[in-house]
Residue, then its C-alpha position, 0 to 999 in steps of 0.5 A: m514516537p510511532e508504535k513499533n510495527i508488529y512485522d519488524d522482527k520478521y523483517s530482520e530475519g533472511g528472506f522475504y516475509w511476504g515474498k517477492k511476487p507484487s501485488k495484482s494492483c501493481y499490473k493495474v498501474l502499469k496498465m493504467k498510467p505507463p511511465v512513458e514519461k517521468t512518473k512520480l510514485l508513492v507506495v504507502g506502506c512498502g513492507e520489504g519493498k516488493n512493490a516498490v521494487f516492481f514499479a522502480r524496475n518498470g520506470y517509475e520514480i519511486t518515494a515509498f514508507d513504511l513504519s518498520p526500519n527493518g523494512i525500510e532497511k531491506t527494502k533499500k538493500y533489495a533497490e540497490n542490488l538491483g542497481l535501482k534508486i528508491n527514496a524510502f524512509t521510515a513514517d507512520i501513516n496515520e502520522y505522515r502528511l504528503d507535502e508535495d504531488y505524485d502521479v500515482i499512490f499506491s497502497t496495499g494492506t496498510l489502510h487496515y491501520v487507519p481509525k475511522e475518524s481519521r481516513k477521511e482526512l488521510l485520504e483527503n491529503y492523498r488526493k490533494h496530492t495526487k496531479i490531475d490524470g493520476l491514480n489512487v490505488l489502494s487495497v483494504f482488509v474487510d470485515k466479513p462475519f464468515i471469515g476468522p481473524a487472521p493468526e498475527k492478531e494485529e492489536t492496531a487494525q481496524k475495522w473496514i466495512s466492504g465499499e467503504l474505501m470508494t466513498y472517499y473517491h465518489d467524485w474521482k473516475i472509478e477505474w477499478s474496483v473488486e472484493e476479493i477473498f483469498d487464501c494466505n499462509s503468510s504466517g505459516i497457518p492457512h487462513r484467508h481475507a477479505m480485501n476491497r481494491i479500488a483504482a480511482r482517477k483524478l480528472e479534475 
């Protein structure tokens, strides 16, 4: 059985732990791969559904998974309340592998749970199941010596370094890449994160 998500209890509470505002990477997807025709999009680590619902509202066909059962339940209810359809289910990123193809694979705030020895195999699976002209739009927290650990103290979090994520897409077209340092107050304790974000397009 996969390890319990540390946010599962938080997701069972009222309100939205991460808020409802979508990630800024969502807008990059809208610009680079608008759903002018049927566009299948997978959200890896959907949490409470804020990004998955954003995409569904904008016309994408959404599949989403997360380790947290409460997060998946909240995602489904959020979508249903808006009259949207999302195929959401519980799965562990370190165990679940894709067996169908997508136009877009999207993930933010989840890849830091993947240990270094598993990253190449996992991302090769995502690459393989991305359609030609499709996108992988991914964000991962990276370690910086001048930024302290997050107050959540996630024991399953793994270290990533700046630029590492891009190396797995060196042979794809990099449409967008940025490193950001930003303030966060998700736990009620002000802190900072460093994050690498990329959007890579599969051309062949």
